[in-house]
Residue frames as a rotation matrix with the C-alpha (Angstrom) as fourth column:
UNK 1
-0.031 -0.527 0.850 -62.26
-0.996 -0.057 -0.072 35.47
0.086 -0.848 -0.523 56.01
UNK 2
-0.407 -0.225 -0.885 -61.10
-0.362 0.930 -0.070 31.89
0.839 0.292 -0.460 56.60
UNK 3
-0.601 0.277 0.750 -63.71
-0.754 0.116 -0.647 31.02
-0.267 -0.954 0.139 59.26
UNK 4
0.308 0.809 0.501 -65.80
-0.625 0.569 -0.534 27.89
-0.717 -0.148 0.681 59.62
UNK 5
0.666 -0.149 -0.731 -63.52
-0.598 0.479 -0.642 26.00
0.446 0.865 0.229 57.25
UNK 6
0.807 -0.298 0.510 -61.50
-0.197 0.679 0.707 22.89
-0.557 -0.671 0.490 57.98
UNK 7
0.401 -0.768 -0.499 -57.86
-0.816 -0.052 -0.576 22.25
0.416 0.638 -0.648 57.09
UNK 8
0.962 -0.234 0.139 -55.99
0.146 0.874 0.463 18.98
-0.230 -0.425 0.875 57.40
UNK 9
0.502 -0.863 -0.064 -52.24
-0.839 -0.467 -0.277 19.33
0.209 0.193 -0.959 57.88
UNK 10
0.887 -0.287 -0.361 -49.87
0.293 0.955 -0.039 16.38
0.356 -0.072 0.932 57.52
UNK 11
-0.131 -0.983 -0.128 -46.61
0.681 0.005 -0.732 16.29
0.720 -0.184 0.669 59.44
UNK 12
0.435 0.507 0.744 -48.38
-0.032 -0.818 0.575 18.35
0.900 -0.274 -0.340 62.10
UNK 13
0.784 -0.100 -0.613 -46.35
0.604 0.352 0.715 17.14
0.144 -0.931 0.336 65.08
UNK 14
0.211 -0.802 -0.558 -43.28
0.525 -0.389 0.757 19.30
-0.824 -0.453 0.339 64.42
UNK 15
-0.668 -0.712 0.217 -41.43
0.560 -0.289 0.776 21.69
-0.490 0.640 0.592 62.15
UNK 16
-0.953 0.275 -0.128 -43.22
-0.291 -0.715 0.635 23.34
0.084 0.643 0.762 59.25
UNK 17
-0.437 0.832 -0.343 -46.26
0.367 0.513 0.776 21.11
0.821 0.213 -0.529 59.69
UNK 18
-0.166 0.323 -0.932 -46.72
0.983 -0.022 -0.183 22.19
-0.079 -0.946 -0.314 63.29
UNK 19
-0.783 -0.190 -0.593 -46.19
0.210 -0.977 0.035 25.84
-0.586 -0.097 0.804 62.39
UNK 20
-0.870 0.493 -0.020 -48.73
-0.138 -0.204 0.969 25.54
0.474 0.846 0.245 59.59
UNK 21
-0.206 0.815 -0.541 -51.35
0.772 0.475 0.423 24.03
0.602 -0.330 -0.727 61.88
UNK 22
-0.256 0.051 -0.965 -50.85
0.827 -0.505 -0.246 26.86
-0.501 -0.861 0.087 64.37
UNK 23
-0.938 -0.140 -0.317 -50.92
-0.025 -0.885 0.464 29.56
-0.346 0.444 0.827 61.67
UNK 24
-0.672 0.741 -0.024 -54.12
0.094 0.117 0.989 28.27
0.735 0.662 -0.149 60.10
UNK 25
-0.081 0.636 -0.767 -55.76
0.956 0.266 0.120 27.94
0.281 -0.724 -0.630 63.51
UNK 26
-0.536 -0.200 -0.820 -54.79
0.548 -0.822 -0.158 31.53
-0.642 -0.534 0.550 64.31
UNK 27
-0.955 0.174 -0.238 -56.50
-0.293 -0.655 0.696 32.61
-0.035 0.735 0.677 61.09
UNK 28
-0.256 0.950 0.179 -59.77
-0.885 -0.156 -0.440 30.96
-0.390 -0.271 0.880 62.08
UNK 29
-0.094 0.186 -0.978 -59.49
-0.655 0.729 0.201 27.56
0.750 0.659 0.053 60.45
UNK 30
0.686 0.187 0.703 -60.49
-0.615 0.666 0.423 24.42
-0.389 -0.723 0.571 62.28
UNK 31
-0.014 -0.836 -0.549 -57.37
-0.941 0.196 -0.275 22.30
0.337 0.513 -0.789 61.98
UNK 32
0.957 0.173 0.234 -57.06
-0.229 0.943 0.243 18.52
-0.179 -0.286 0.941 61.89
UNK 33
0.111 -0.991 -0.073 -53.45
-0.979 -0.122 0.164 17.51
-0.172 0.053 -0.984 62.49
UNK 34
0.990 0.117 -0.084 -52.12
-0.134 0.961 -0.241 14.29
0.052 0.250 0.967 60.97
UNK 35
0.078 -0.997 0.016 -48.79
-0.976 -0.079 -0.202 12.68
0.203 0.000 -0.979 61.78
UNK 36
0.155 -0.086 -0.984 -47.31
-0.128 0.986 -0.106 9.21
0.980 0.142 0.141 62.11
UNK 37
-0.696 -0.416 -0.586 -46.45
0.542 0.231 -0.808 10.03
0.471 -0.880 0.065 65.73
UNK 38
0.464 0.857 -0.225 -48.99
0.780 -0.276 0.561 11.06
0.419 -0.436 -0.797 68.32
UNK 39
-0.683 -0.694 -0.227 -48.42
0.723 -0.598 -0.345 14.52
0.103 -0.400 0.911 69.70
UNK 40
-0.336 0.544 -0.769 -49.95
0.324 -0.700 -0.637 17.82
-0.884 -0.463 0.059 70.62
UNK 41
-0.123 0.399 -0.909 -52.37
-0.698 -0.686 -0.207 18.91
-0.706 0.609 0.363 67.94
UNK 42
-0.846 -0.183 -0.502 -52.35
-0.497 0.612 0.615 15.51
0.195 0.769 -0.609 66.18
UNK 43
-0.023 0.938 0.346 -55.89
-0.881 0.145 -0.451 14.18
-0.473 -0.315 0.823 65.73
UNK 44
0.940 0.280 -0.192 -55.10
-0.340 0.774 -0.534 11.48
-0.001 0.567 0.824 63.16
UNK 45
0.058 -0.943 0.327 -52.14
-0.718 0.188 0.670 9.18
-0.694 -0.274 -0.666 63.79
UNK 46
0.824 0.182 0.536 -51.20
0.222 0.768 -0.601 7.41
-0.521 0.614 0.593 60.58
UNK 47
-0.320 -0.947 0.018 -48.16
0.206 -0.051 0.977 6.91
-0.925 0.316 0.212 58.33
UNK 48
0.278 0.489 -0.827 -48.76
-0.625 -0.561 -0.542 8.76
-0.729 0.668 0.150 55.06
UNK 49
-0.581 -0.574 -0.577 -46.89
-0.811 0.355 0.465 6.04
-0.062 0.738 -0.672 53.17
UNK 50
-0.873 0.323 0.364 -49.51
0.213 0.926 -0.312 3.42
-0.438 -0.195 -0.878 54.12
UNK 51
-0.859 0.510 -0.045 -52.16
-0.275 -0.387 0.880 3.72
0.431 0.769 0.472 51.40
UNK 52
-0.206 0.838 -0.505 -54.81
0.429 0.541 0.724 1.54
0.880 -0.067 -0.471 53.05
UNK 53
-0.289 0.048 -0.956 -54.31
0.952 -0.092 -0.293 3.01
-0.102 -0.995 -0.019 56.53
UNK 54
-0.959 -0.056 -0.276 -54.56
0.030 -0.995 0.096 6.56
-0.280 0.083 0.956 55.17
UNK 55
-0.637 0.767 -0.074 -57.80
-0.184 -0.058 0.981 5.70
0.748 0.639 0.179 53.34
UNK 56
-0.069 0.610 -0.789 -59.30
0.772 0.534 0.345 4.12
0.632 -0.585 -0.508 56.48
UNK 57
-0.499 -0.212 -0.840 -58.27
0.805 -0.472 -0.359 6.97
-0.321 -0.856 0.406 58.75
UNK 58
-0.957 0.056 -0.285 -59.46
-0.128 -0.962 0.243 9.75
-0.261 0.269 0.927 56.49
UNK 59
-0.557 0.825 -0.094 -62.77
0.296 0.303 0.906 8.04
0.776 0.476 -0.413 55.73
UNK 60
0.036 0.549 -0.835 -63.72
0.985 0.122 0.123 8.97
0.170 -0.827 -0.537 59.30
UNK 61
-0.706 -0.330 -0.627 -62.77
0.445 -0.895 -0.031 12.64
-0.551 -0.301 0.779 58.89
UNK 62
0.356 0.923 -0.144 -65.47
0.505 -0.319 -0.802 15.09
-0.786 0.213 -0.580 57.86
UNK 63
0.810 0.015 0.586 -65.32
0.554 -0.345 -0.757 17.47
0.191 0.938 -0.288 54.88
UNK 64
0.019 -0.885 -0.466 -61.89
0.685 -0.328 0.650 19.06
-0.728 -0.331 0.600 54.39
UNK 65
0.926 0.350 -0.143 -61.65
0.175 -0.734 -0.657 22.44
-0.335 0.583 -0.741 52.70
UNK 66
0.559 -0.813 -0.163 -57.85
-0.767 -0.434 -0.472 22.67
0.313 0.389 -0.866 52.66
UNK 67
0.918 -0.396 -0.022 -55.22
0.383 0.873 0.302 19.96
-0.100 -0.285 0.953 52.59
UNK 68
0.568 -0.823 0.006 -51.67
-0.816 -0.564 -0.129 20.97
0.110 0.069 -0.992 53.47
UNK 69
0.929 -0.304 -0.211 -49.35
0.277 0.950 -0.146 18.11
0.245 0.078 0.966 52.55
UNK 70
0.619 -0.699 0.358 -46.33
-0.735 -0.677 -0.051 19.00
0.278 -0.231 -0.932 54.69
UNK 71
0.723 -0.354 0.593 -45.03
-0.176 0.736 0.653 15.61
-0.668 -0.577 0.470 55.90
UNK 72
0.803 -0.499 -0.326 -41.60
-0.359 0.031 -0.933 14.96
0.475 0.866 -0.154 54.46
UNK 73
0.741 -0.657 0.143 -38.20
0.222 0.440 0.870 13.44
-0.634 -0.612 0.472 54.94
UNK 74
0.696 -0.555 -0.456 -34.70
-0.717 -0.564 -0.408 13.94
-0.030 0.611 -0.791 53.57
UNK 75
0.810 -0.563 0.168 -31.42
0.550 0.827 0.120 12.23
-0.206 -0.005 0.978 52.72
UNK 76
0.695 -0.635 -0.337 -27.79
-0.519 -0.768 0.374 13.29
-0.497 -0.085 -0.864 52.52
UNK 77
-0.069 -0.707 0.704 -26.19
0.244 0.672 0.699 11.15
-0.967 0.220 0.126 49.81
UNK 78
-0.378 -0.055 -0.924 -25.34
-0.867 -0.329 0.374 11.27
-0.325 0.943 0.077 46.13
UNK 79
0.520 0.670 -0.530 -26.69
-0.822 0.560 -0.100 8.58
0.230 0.488 0.842 43.79
UNK 80
-0.087 -0.644 -0.760 -23.75
-0.306 0.744 -0.595 6.20
0.948 0.181 -0.262 44.25
UNK 81
-0.919 -0.391 0.056 -23.98
-0.142 0.196 -0.970 6.32
0.368 -0.899 -0.236 48.04
UNK 82
-0.291 0.894 0.340 -27.79
-0.953 -0.242 -0.179 6.10
-0.078 -0.376 0.923 48.26
UNK 83
-0.902 0.077 0.424 -29.04
0.031 0.993 -0.114 2.62
-0.430 -0.090 -0.898 49.16
UNK 84
-0.763 0.645 0.037 -32.07
0.070 0.025 0.997 1.69
0.642 0.764 -0.064 47.01
UNK 85
-0.124 0.757 -0.641 -34.19
0.923 0.325 0.206 1.22
0.365 -0.566 -0.739 50.13
UNK 86
-0.428 -0.063 -0.901 -33.41
0.555 -0.806 -0.207 4.79
-0.713 -0.589 0.381 51.23
UNK 87
-0.989 0.103 -0.102 -34.30
-0.143 -0.561 0.815 6.12
0.027 0.821 0.570 47.79
UNK 88
-0.453 0.870 -0.196 -37.63
0.409 0.398 0.821 4.32
0.792 0.293 -0.536 48.02
UNK 89
-0.158 0.381 -0.911 -38.23
0.983 -0.025 -0.181 5.54
-0.092 -0.924 -0.371 51.57
UNK 90
-0.772 -0.170 -0.613 -37.69
0.184 -0.982 0.041 9.19
-0.609 -0.081 0.789 50.62
UNK 91
-0.868 0.478 -0.133 -40.06
-0.279 -0.249 0.927 8.91
0.410 0.842 0.350 47.67
UNK 92
-0.423 0.740 -0.524 -42.58
0.719 0.625 0.303 7.01
0.551 -0.248 -0.796 49.79
UNK 93
-0.192 0.317 -0.929 -42.95
0.815 -0.476 -0.331 9.91
-0.547 -0.821 -0.167 52.22
UNK 94
-0.623 -0.210 -0.754 -42.36
0.025 -0.968 0.248 12.91
-0.782 0.135 0.608 49.97
UNK 95
-0.804 0.301 -0.512 -44.29
-0.581 -0.218 0.784 11.82
0.124 0.928 0.350 46.88
UNK 96
-0.582 0.619 -0.527 -46.45
0.313 0.769 0.557 8.79
0.750 0.159 -0.642 47.61
UNK 97
-0.651 0.335 -0.681 -47.54
0.691 -0.108 -0.714 10.37
-0.313 -0.936 -0.162 50.89
UNK 98
-0.704 0.395 -0.590 -48.97
-0.440 -0.895 -0.075 13.33
-0.558 0.207 0.804 48.99
UNK 99
-0.694 0.430 -0.577 -50.59
-0.441 0.381 0.813 10.94
0.569 0.819 -0.075 46.51
UNK 100
-0.677 0.414 -0.608 -52.15
0.593 0.796 -0.119 8.85
0.435 -0.441 -0.785 49.28
UNK 101
-0.585 0.450 -0.674 -53.63
0.505 -0.449 -0.737 11.70
-0.635 -0.772 0.036 51.31
UNK 102
-0.694 0.319 -0.646 -54.75
-0.597 -0.756 0.268 13.68
-0.402 0.572 0.715 48.26
UNK 103
-0.767 0.385 -0.513 -56.36
-0.198 0.618 0.761 10.60
0.610 0.685 -0.398 46.73
UNK 104
-0.626 0.528 -0.574 -58.32
0.773 0.517 -0.367 10.04
0.103 -0.674 -0.731 49.93
UNK 105
-0.367 0.448 -0.815 -59.58
0.445 -0.685 -0.577 13.63
-0.817 -0.575 0.052 50.21
UNK 106
-0.947 -0.067 -0.314 -60.00
-0.215 -0.593 0.776 14.78
-0.238 0.803 0.547 46.60
UNK 107
-0.656 0.752 0.063 -63.31
0.578 0.446 0.684 12.94
0.486 0.485 -0.727 46.00
UNK 108
0.022 0.668 -0.744 -64.95
0.941 -0.266 -0.211 14.95
-0.339 -0.695 -0.635 48.77
UNK 109
-0.463 -0.269 -0.845 -63.59
0.064 -0.961 0.270 18.21
-0.884 0.071 0.462 47.38
UNK 110
-0.995 0.098 0.014 -64.75
0.016 0.019 1.000 17.28
0.097 0.995 -0.020 43.89
UNK 111
-0.369 0.917 -0.151 -68.23
0.882 0.397 0.253 16.45
0.292 -0.040 -0.956 45.18
UNK 112
0.201 0.428 -0.881 -68.47
0.746 -0.650 -0.146 19.84
-0.635 -0.628 -0.450 46.91
UNK 113
0.628 0.042 0.777 -66.99
0.707 -0.447 -0.547 21.73
0.325 0.893 -0.311 43.97
UNK 114
0.686 -0.447 0.574 -64.31
-0.457 -0.879 -0.139 23.46
0.566 -0.167 -0.807 46.01
UNK 115
0.886 -0.438 -0.151 -61.06
0.396 0.547 0.737 22.88
-0.240 -0.713 0.658 47.86
UNK 116
0.648 -0.762 0.014 -57.44
-0.693 -0.597 -0.403 23.88
0.316 0.251 -0.915 48.21
UNK 117
0.857 -0.506 -0.097 -54.34
0.508 0.800 0.318 21.69
-0.083 -0.321 0.943 48.30
UNK 118
0.668 -0.739 0.086 -50.91
-0.707 -0.666 -0.238 23.03
0.234 0.098 -0.967 49.20
UNK 119
0.872 -0.415 -0.259 -47.95
0.415 0.908 -0.059 20.67
0.260 -0.056 0.964 48.86
UNK 120
0.679 -0.727 -0.102 -44.58
-0.397 -0.479 0.783 21.11
-0.618 -0.491 -0.614 50.51
UNK 121
0.828 -0.546 0.126 -41.92
0.388 0.398 -0.831 20.95
0.404 0.737 0.541 47.81
UNK 122
0.495 -0.737 -0.460 -38.50
0.416 -0.264 0.870 22.60
-0.763 -0.622 0.175 48.12
UNK 123
0.592 -0.426 -0.684 -35.98
-0.734 -0.636 -0.240 24.67
-0.332 0.644 -0.689 46.23
UNK 124
-0.413 -0.730 0.545 -34.20
-0.433 0.683 0.588 21.29
-0.801 0.007 -0.598 46.05
UNK 125
0.132 0.534 0.835 -36.72
0.607 0.623 -0.493 20.43
-0.783 0.573 -0.242 43.36
UNK 126
0.963 0.246 -0.108 -35.64
0.098 -0.696 -0.711 23.49
-0.250 0.674 -0.695 41.37
UNK 127
0.437 -0.892 -0.116 -31.85
-0.807 -0.332 -0.489 23.50
0.397 0.307 -0.865 41.72
UNK 128
0.453 -0.357 -0.817 -29.26
0.253 0.930 -0.266 20.83
0.855 -0.086 0.512 42.43
UNK 129
0.617 -0.312 0.723 -28.00
-0.778 -0.383 0.498 20.56
0.121 -0.869 -0.479 45.99
UNK 130
-0.291 -0.849 -0.441 -24.85
-0.678 0.508 -0.531 18.59
0.675 0.144 -0.724 46.79
UNK 131
-0.949 -0.168 -0.265 -25.42
0.005 0.837 -0.547 15.16
0.314 -0.521 -0.794 48.35
UNK 132
-0.490 0.864 0.114 -29.21
-0.424 -0.122 -0.897 15.42
-0.761 -0.488 0.426 48.21
UNK 133
-0.954 0.002 -0.299 -29.93
-0.286 0.284 0.915 13.19
0.087 0.959 -0.270 45.19
UNK 134
-0.622 0.763 -0.176 -33.05
0.738 0.647 0.192 11.41
0.260 -0.011 -0.965 46.43
UNK 135
-0.213 0.531 -0.820 -34.36
0.616 -0.579 -0.535 14.51
-0.758 -0.619 -0.204 48.16
UNK 136
-0.638 -0.075 -0.766 -33.90
-0.418 -0.802 0.426 16.72
-0.647 0.592 0.481 45.09
UNK 137
-0.944 0.267 -0.196 -35.52
-0.045 0.482 0.875 14.13
0.328 0.834 -0.443 42.83
UNK 138
-0.470 0.811 -0.350 -38.49
0.883 0.436 -0.175 13.65
0.011 -0.391 -0.920 45.15
UNK 139
-0.186 0.403 -0.896 -39.14
0.348 -0.826 -0.443 17.37
-0.919 -0.394 0.013 45.53
UNK 140
-0.845 -0.080 -0.528 -38.90
-0.458 -0.403 0.793 17.85
-0.276 0.912 0.304 41.77
UNK 141
-0.793 0.595 -0.131 -41.59
0.444 0.711 0.545 15.19
0.418 0.374 -0.828 41.52
UNK 142
-0.283 0.699 -0.656 -43.74
0.796 -0.210 -0.568 17.11
-0.535 -0.683 -0.497 44.02
UNK 143
-0.508 0.057 -0.859 -43.54
-0.279 -0.955 0.101 20.24
-0.815 0.291 0.502 41.87
UNK 144
-0.910 0.146 -0.387 -44.53
-0.353 0.215 0.911 18.29
0.217 0.966 -0.145 38.75
UNK 145
-0.638 0.707 -0.307 -47.33
0.741 0.671 0.006 16.48
0.210 -0.224 -0.952 40.60
UNK 146
-0.397 0.463 -0.792 -48.64
0.396 -0.693 -0.603 19.80
-0.828 -0.553 0.092 41.90
UNK 147
-0.664 0.105 -0.740 -48.93
-0.600 -0.665 0.444 21.18
-0.446 0.739 0.505 38.37
UNK 148
-0.880 0.340 -0.331 -50.61
0.001 0.699 0.715 18.01
0.475 0.629 -0.615 37.10
UNK 149
-0.508 0.707 -0.491 -53.14
0.846 0.302 -0.440 18.04
-0.163 -0.639 -0.752 39.95
UNK 150
-0.518 0.286 -0.806 -53.85
-0.009 -0.944 -0.329 21.74
-0.855 -0.163 0.492 39.38
UNK 151
-0.749 0.208 -0.629 -54.71
-0.663 -0.223 0.715 21.15
0.008 0.952 0.305 35.71
UNK 152
-0.829 0.425 -0.365 -56.67
0.314 0.892 0.325 17.98
0.463 0.154 -0.873 36.42
UNK 153
-0.280 0.729 -0.625 -58.91
0.960 0.211 -0.183 19.62
-0.001 -0.651 -0.759 39.00
UNK 154
-0.972 -0.065 -0.227 -59.17
0.073 -0.997 -0.026 23.29
-0.225 -0.041 0.974 38.04
UNK 155
-0.599 0.796 -0.081 -62.58
-0.311 -0.138 0.940 22.51
0.738 0.589 0.330 36.52
UNK 156
-0.040 0.550 -0.834 -63.67
0.698 0.613 0.371 21.00
0.715 -0.567 -0.409 39.84
UNK 157
0.709 0.306 0.635 -63.16
-0.116 -0.838 0.533 24.29
0.695 -0.452 -0.559 41.67
UNK 158
0.852 -0.471 -0.227 -59.99
0.425 0.371 0.826 23.03
-0.305 -0.801 0.516 43.35
UNK 159
0.717 -0.694 0.059 -56.73
-0.563 -0.627 -0.539 24.97
0.411 0.353 -0.840 43.53
UNK 160
0.849 -0.522 -0.084 -53.41
0.500 0.742 0.446 23.13
-0.171 -0.420 0.891 43.93
UNK 161
0.675 -0.684 0.277 -50.09
-0.438 -0.674 -0.595 24.89
0.594 0.280 -0.754 44.62
UNK 162
0.591 -0.521 -0.616 -46.82
0.742 0.650 0.162 24.16
0.316 -0.553 0.771 46.37
UNK 163
0.899 -0.430 0.084 -44.32
-0.424 -0.807 0.411 26.01
-0.109 -0.405 -0.908 48.49
UNK 164
0.601 -0.784 -0.158 -40.57
0.480 0.511 -0.713 25.72
0.639 0.353 0.683 47.89
UNK 165
0.963 -0.269 0.009 -38.64
-0.159 -0.543 0.824 26.60
-0.217 -0.795 -0.566 51.05
UNK 166
0.216 -0.968 -0.129 -34.92
-0.521 -0.002 -0.853 27.06
0.826 0.252 -0.505 51.22
UNK 167
-0.448 -0.426 -0.786 -33.08
0.423 0.674 -0.606 25.78
0.788 -0.603 -0.122 54.29
UNK 168
0.303 0.702 0.644 -35.39
-0.417 -0.510 0.752 26.13
0.857 -0.497 0.138 57.27
UNK 169
-0.709 -0.580 0.401 -34.47
-0.570 0.137 -0.810 25.81
0.415 -0.803 -0.428 60.93
UNK 170
0.471 0.875 -0.109 -36.52
-0.715 0.451 0.534 22.70
0.517 -0.174 0.838 61.70
UNK 171
0.537 -0.246 0.807 -35.91
-0.595 0.567 0.569 19.65
-0.598 -0.786 0.159 63.92
UNK 172
0.886 -0.220 0.408 -34.81
0.408 0.788 -0.461 17.64
-0.221 0.575 0.788 60.86
UNK 173
0.584 -0.703 0.407 -32.19
0.012 -0.494 -0.870 20.23
0.812 0.512 -0.280 59.92
UNK 174
0.458 -0.384 0.802 -31.15
-0.879 -0.330 0.344 20.38
0.133 -0.863 -0.488 63.57
UNK 175
0.732 -0.168 0.660 -30.54
-0.122 0.921 0.370 16.63
-0.670 -0.352 0.654 63.61
UNK 176
0.830 -0.445 0.336 -28.60
0.467 0.224 -0.856 16.89
0.305 0.867 0.393 60.35
UNK 177
0.451 -0.665 0.595 -26.36
-0.476 -0.743 -0.470 19.54
0.755 -0.071 -0.652 61.88
UNK 178
0.510 -0.206 0.835 -25.89
-0.827 0.152 0.542 17.65
-0.238 -0.967 -0.093 65.14
UNK 179
0.829 -0.134 0.544 -24.88
0.153 0.988 0.011 14.49
-0.539 0.074 0.839 63.29
UNK 180
0.850 -0.521 0.077 -22.20
-0.067 -0.252 -0.965 16.26
0.522 0.816 -0.249 61.25
UNK 181
0.240 -0.865 -0.440 -18.51
0.866 0.395 -0.305 15.84
0.438 -0.308 0.845 61.99
UNK 182
-0.867 -0.445 -0.226 -18.29
0.498 -0.798 -0.340 19.59
-0.030 -0.407 0.913 62.58
UNK 183
0.023 0.998 -0.064 -21.77
0.987 -0.033 -0.160 20.86
-0.161 -0.059 -0.985 63.57
UNK 184
0.186 0.026 -0.982 -20.72
0.252 -0.968 0.022 24.51
-0.950 -0.251 -0.186 63.77
UNK 185
-0.761 -0.541 -0.358 -19.17
-0.228 -0.293 0.928 24.45
-0.607 0.788 0.100 60.30
UNK 186
-0.729 0.562 0.391 -22.18
0.683 0.559 0.471 22.62
0.046 0.610 -0.791 58.89
UNK 187
0.267 0.842 -0.470 -24.60
0.823 -0.453 -0.344 25.19
-0.502 -0.295 -0.813 60.30
UNK 188
-0.096 -0.393 -0.914 -22.45
-0.088 -0.912 0.401 28.00
-0.991 0.119 0.052 58.97
UNK 189
-0.953 -0.285 0.106 -22.44
0.053 0.188 0.981 26.45
-0.300 0.940 -0.164 55.50
UNK 190
-0.337 0.911 0.237 -26.22
0.941 0.318 0.113 26.03
0.028 0.261 -0.965 55.51
UNK 191
0.352 0.419 -0.837 -26.67
0.518 -0.832 -0.199 29.62
-0.779 -0.364 -0.510 56.63
UNK 192
-0.409 -0.671 -0.618 -24.22
-0.114 -0.635 0.764 30.94
-0.906 0.383 0.183 54.03
UNK 193
-0.829 0.039 0.559 -26.00
0.532 0.365 0.764 29.45
-0.175 0.930 -0.323 51.03
UNK 194
0.387 0.917 0.092 -28.97
0.920 -0.379 -0.100 31.79
-0.057 0.124 -0.991 51.60
UNK 195
-0.266 -0.523 0.810 -28.05
0.595 -0.750 -0.289 35.29
0.758 0.405 0.510 50.35
UNK 196
0.552 0.518 0.653 -29.98
-0.204 -0.676 0.708 36.74
0.808 -0.524 -0.268 53.29
UNK 197
-0.417 -0.901 0.121 -27.42
-0.379 0.051 -0.924 35.05
0.826 -0.432 -0.363 55.55
UNK 198
-0.561 0.243 0.791 -29.76
-0.762 0.221 -0.609 33.10
-0.323 -0.944 0.062 57.80
UNK 199
-0.925 0.373 0.073 -31.93
0.380 0.898 0.222 30.01
0.017 0.234 -0.972 57.92
UNK 200
-0.419 0.871 0.257 -35.63
-0.316 -0.405 0.858 30.35
0.851 0.278 0.445 57.26
UNK 201
-0.826 0.253 0.503 -38.16
-0.484 0.138 -0.864 30.00
-0.288 -0.958 0.008 60.03
UNK 202
-0.811 0.552 0.192 -40.95
0.580 0.802 0.143 27.44
-0.075 0.227 -0.971 59.99
UNK 203
-0.070 0.826 -0.559 -43.43
0.509 -0.452 -0.732 30.22
-0.858 -0.336 -0.389 60.71
UNK 204
-0.377 -0.134 -0.916 -42.41
-0.562 -0.753 0.342 32.03
-0.736 0.644 0.208 57.52
UNK 205
-0.973 0.057 -0.222 -43.21
-0.141 0.614 0.777 28.98
0.181 0.787 -0.589 55.41
UNK 206
-0.567 0.808 -0.161 -46.45
0.755 0.432 -0.493 28.47
-0.329 -0.402 -0.855 57.33
UNK 207
-0.130 0.512 -0.849 -47.57
-0.041 -0.859 -0.511 32.00
-0.991 -0.031 0.132 56.43
UNK 208
-0.695 -0.156 -0.702 -46.93
-0.687 -0.143 0.712 31.27
-0.211 0.977 -0.008 52.75
UNK 209
-0.906 0.413 -0.096 -49.01
0.376 0.887 0.267 28.09
0.195 0.206 -0.959 52.99
UNK 210
-0.322 0.816 -0.481 -51.77
0.628 -0.195 -0.753 30.03
-0.708 -0.544 -0.450 54.74
UNK 211
-0.392 0.144 -0.909 -51.75
-0.531 -0.842 0.096 32.61
-0.751 0.520 0.406 51.94
UNK 212
-0.871 0.013 -0.491 -52.15
-0.441 0.420 0.793 29.93
0.216 0.907 -0.360 49.27
UNK 213
-0.748 0.625 -0.223 -54.98
0.663 0.721 -0.201 28.41
0.035 -0.298 -0.954 51.30
UNK 214
-0.433 0.559 -0.707 -56.77
0.312 -0.643 -0.700 31.74
-0.846 -0.523 0.104 51.61
UNK 215
0.551 0.736 0.394 -59.20
0.698 -0.148 -0.700 33.56
-0.457 0.661 -0.595 49.35
UNK 216
0.472 -0.470 -0.746 -56.44
-0.406 -0.867 0.289 36.10
-0.783 0.166 -0.600 48.68
UNK 217
-0.664 -0.746 -0.039 -54.95
-0.442 0.350 0.826 33.43
-0.603 0.566 -0.563 46.38
UNK 218
0.218 0.903 0.370 -58.24
-0.136 0.404 -0.905 32.73
-0.966 0.147 0.211 44.59
UNK 219
0.891 0.088 -0.445 -56.60
-0.438 -0.088 -0.894 33.19
-0.118 0.992 -0.039 41.16
UNK 220
-0.102 -0.995 -0.020 -53.48
-0.995 0.102 -0.015 31.18
0.017 0.019 -1.000 42.00
UNK 221
0.733 0.246 0.634 -53.14
-0.322 0.947 0.005 27.54
-0.599 -0.208 0.773 40.99
UNK 222
0.897 -0.368 0.247 -50.44
0.439 0.666 -0.603 25.28
0.057 0.649 0.758 39.60
UNK 223
0.525 -0.725 0.446 -47.56
-0.275 -0.640 -0.717 27.37
0.806 0.253 -0.536 40.87
UNK 224
0.267 -0.531 -0.804 -44.63
0.878 0.478 -0.024 27.10
0.397 -0.700 0.594 43.26
UNK 225
0.867 0.036 0.497 -44.11
-0.149 -0.933 0.327 29.83
0.476 -0.357 -0.804 45.86
UNK 226
0.130 -0.932 -0.337 -40.42
0.571 0.348 -0.743 30.17
0.810 -0.096 0.578 46.74
UNK 227
0.920 0.044 0.388 -39.44
-0.292 -0.583 0.758 31.13
0.260 -0.812 -0.523 50.31
UNK 228
0.724 -0.675 -0.141 -35.66
0.659 0.738 -0.148 30.82
0.204 0.014 0.979 50.29
UNK 229
0.589 -0.517 -0.622 -33.88
0.242 -0.621 0.746 34.00
-0.771 -0.589 -0.240 51.34
UNK 230
0.575 -0.307 -0.759 -32.72
-0.723 -0.625 -0.295 34.52
-0.384 0.718 -0.581 47.77
UNK 231
-0.074 -0.698 0.713 -31.03
-0.179 0.712 0.679 31.13
-0.981 -0.078 -0.178 47.26
UNK 232
0.287 0.234 0.929 -32.53
0.772 0.518 -0.369 30.38
-0.568 0.823 -0.031 43.85
UNK 233
0.992 0.118 0.042 -32.02
0.122 -0.820 -0.559 33.95
-0.032 0.560 -0.828 42.64
UNK 234
0.523 -0.851 -0.046 -28.39
-0.675 -0.447 0.587 33.89
-0.521 -0.276 -0.808 43.71
């Protein structure tokens, strides 16, 4: 049973991060929420892209048994239309953010001989999505990084996996829809690309993260768990 253990969740102020923090807490974990914005359930306010600030902030946090790297951002351009600064910003959050937080917490896990890391990737790292060049590339990097970390630290008693959601009804997706020229048509298109005919729910992804964090997944490392309503299969 996942009691008396501590999980740190990045991106904990909203969306999948918030749902993950709540799910883990409901399963008996003590949860430390991290986000760049202060909010309910956020104990550590820091930007995951700031290497030095992350190191300082997490040096004050006690032993962490599970790290859920959920903080992320997106983009809606192809390569030609993507400004270089946006490309860098997407990678800074989605990839360097995982690197920064993991680098700060892994030494403690290694010293204790145990730990679990779950990274938020995406089906965008597995298949091409139109006008998501930087996002697809960054999530592909997350999948590769997850596998590398899993192999590097399997001998340290640490498991590392990632989840790959399809399109999930989160605040970021809501803003994307609202900003579209035809919000209703945009929502309909996002819904239609999942064979199940609906958007995913943040809570569904949170439950997958909680599974990978649990002892039920004791023999699972270096893999990607897809939660996409059949999108990749279709």
